[in-house]
C-alpha positions as CSV (number, residue, x, y, z in Angstrom):
1,M,-0.2,-0.3,0.0
2,K,3.0,2.4,0.7
3,K,4.4,1.8,-2.4
4,L,1.3,2.4,-4.2
5,L,0.9,5.8,-2.4
6,L,4.4,6.6,-3.0
7,A,3.9,5.8,-6.8
8,L,0.9,8.3,-6.9
9,A,2.4,11.1,-5.0
10,V,5.5,10.9,-7.4
11,A,3.0,10.7,-10.7
12,A,0.9,13.7,-9.4
13,A,4.5,15.8,-8.6
14,A,5.4,15.2,-12.1
15,L,1.9,16.3,-13.7
16,A,2.4,19.2,-11.5
17,A,5.6,20.0,-12.7
18,A,4.8,19.7,-16.5
19,P,4.9,22.9,-18.4
20,T,1.3,24.4,-19.7
21,P,1.6,24.0,-23.4
22,K,0.7,27.7,-24.8
23,P,-2.6,27.5,-26.3
24,A,-3.8,26.9,-29.9
25,T,-4.2,30.0,-32.3
26,N,-4.4,28.0,-35.8
27,T,-7.1,28.1,-37.8
28,L,-6.3,25.5,-40.5
29,C,-4.8,21.9,-39.6
30,P,-1.3,22.3,-40.0
31,V,-1.5,18.6,-41.5
32,L,-4.3,18.7,-44.0
33,G,-5.3,22.4,-44.2
34,G,-8.7,21.8,-43.0
35,K,-10.8,24.5,-41.1
36,V,-10.4,23.9,-37.6
37,T,-12.6,25.7,-34.7
38,A,-12.0,25.9,-30.9
39,K,-14.1,22.4,-30.7
40,S,-11.4,20.7,-33.0
41,P,-9.2,18.0,-31.5
42,T,-5.8,19.4,-30.1
43,V,-2.5,17.9,-30.0
44,V,0.8,19.2,-28.2
45,V,3.9,19.5,-30.4
46,K,7.1,21.1,-28.6
47,G,5.2,22.9,-26.0
48,Q,2.7,24.3,-28.3
49,E,-0.9,23.1,-28.8
50,Y,-2.2,23.0,-32.6
51,R,-6.0,22.4,-33.6
52,I,-6.2,19.5,-35.9
53,C,-8.9,18.4,-38.1
54,C,-8.7,14.7,-37.4
55,M,-7.4,12.6,-35.0
56,G,-5.2,10.8,-37.9
57,C,-3.4,14.3,-38.0
58,D,-2.1,14.0,-34.5
59,S,0.4,11.2,-35.0
60,E,1.6,12.6,-38.3
61,L,2.3,16.1,-36.9
62,K,4.0,14.8,-33.9
63,A,6.1,12.3,-36.0
64,N,7.0,15.0,-38.7
65,P,6.8,18.8,-36.9
66,D,9.3,20.1,-39.2
67,K,7.3,19.2,-42.0
68,F,4.2,21.2,-41.0
69,L,5.7,23.8,-38.6
70,K,8.1,26.5,-39.3
71,P,11.5,27.1,-36.8
72,D,9.0,29.6,-34.6
73,G,6.2,26.9,-34.2
74,T,4.0,28.7,-36.8
75,P,2.2,26.3,-39.0
76,K,3.7,26.5,-42.5
77,N,0.1,26.7,-44.0
78,A,-0.7,29.4,-41.7
79,K,-2.0,32.6,-43.8
């Protein structure tokens, strides 16, 4: 029981220490270019949250961020 409580305490501390990602501001999916809204799913990449058009785009963006994002984190398809 003590080990379980210790593990939970360590996990809680790790979550509390994790930095909060910057909120998403993009209006187009960085991967497929479809329109996104505040209700669209999001994914965090390099400390920045991005709205995506579908859940298939999350793994693509995480696997290839440089393909879809400029060095400053702006989506390459941003207008």
